[in-house]
C-alpha positions in Angstrom: -150.1 67.1 40.5 -153.4 65.7 38.6 -153.1 68.2 36.0 -150.1 66.2 34.9 -151.8 63.0 34.4 -155.5 64.0 32.9 -155.6 60.7 31.4 -155.1 58.6 34.8 -157.6 61.0 36.2 -160.4 60.3 33.7 -159.6 56.7 33.9 -159.9 56.7 37.7 -163.1 58.6 37.6 -164.6 56.2 35.2 -163.7 53.4 37.5 -164.9 55.4 40.9 -168.3 55.8 38.6 -168.3 52.1 37.9 -167.7 51.1 41.4 -170.8 53.2 42.8 -173.1 51.9 40.0 -172.0 48.3 41.0 -172.5 49.1 44.8 -175.8 50.6 44.3 -177.0 47.6 41.8 -175.9 45.0 44.7 -177.6 47.1 47.4 -180.7 47.1 45.2 -180.6 43.6 44.4 -179.7 41.9 47.7 -181.2 44.2 50.0 -180.1 43.7 53.5 -177.3 41.3 52.1 -175.8 44.0 49.8 -176.4 46.5 52.7 -174.3 44.4 55.0 -171.8 43.9 52.4 -171.2 47.7 51.6 -171.0 48.4 55.3 -168.3 46.2 56.0 -166.2 47.7 53.1 -164.4 50.4 55.4 -163.5 47.9 57.9 -162.2 45.4 55.3 -160.1 48.2 53.9 -158.9 49.4 57.2 -157.5 45.9 58.1 -156.0 45.7 54.7 -154.1 49.0 55.4 -152.9 47.7 58.6 -151.8 44.6 57.2 -149.7 46.3 54.3 -148.1 48.7 56.7 -146.9 45.8 58.9 -145.7 43.9 55.7 -143.7 47.1 54.7 -142.2 47.5 57.9 -141.3 43.8 58.5 -140.2 43.0 54.9 -136.6 41.9 55.9 -137.9 39.7 58.7 -140.5 38.1 56.5 -138.0 37.3 53.6 -135.9 35.7 56.4 -138.8 33.7 57.5 -139.9 32.6 53.8 -143.0 34.7 53.8 -143.1 36.7 50.8 -145.8 39.3 51.2 -147.1 41.8 48.8 -144.5 44.1 49.7 -141.7 41.8 48.4 -142.6 41.4 44.8 -143.6 45.0 44.2 -141.0 46.5 46.3 -141.0 49.0 49.4 -141.5 51.8 46.9 -144.6 50.8 45.1 -146.0 49.3 48.4 -145.9 52.7 49.9 -147.5 54.0 46.8 -150.5 51.6 47.3 -150.5 52.2 51.1 -151.1 55.9 49.9 -154.1 55.0 48.4 -155.6 53.6 51.4 
């Protein structure tokens, strides 16, 4: 699958390298605070994934209650694609 999209793959790899570089800089410059921020990332991503899954499942109910979450403007198909990356 990835072989079909070499430009996307190269772009994602550069993006990941940049993220790793910025995280390393944060840890080095902030010491314990940087470590705390970096160690909280997995928990934050997990919470975001749970919230997105809930928003995808409850889309109709959310629209009825005038709650327009991320799944509403991008659509269920794209929201599922975002969820896949978690």
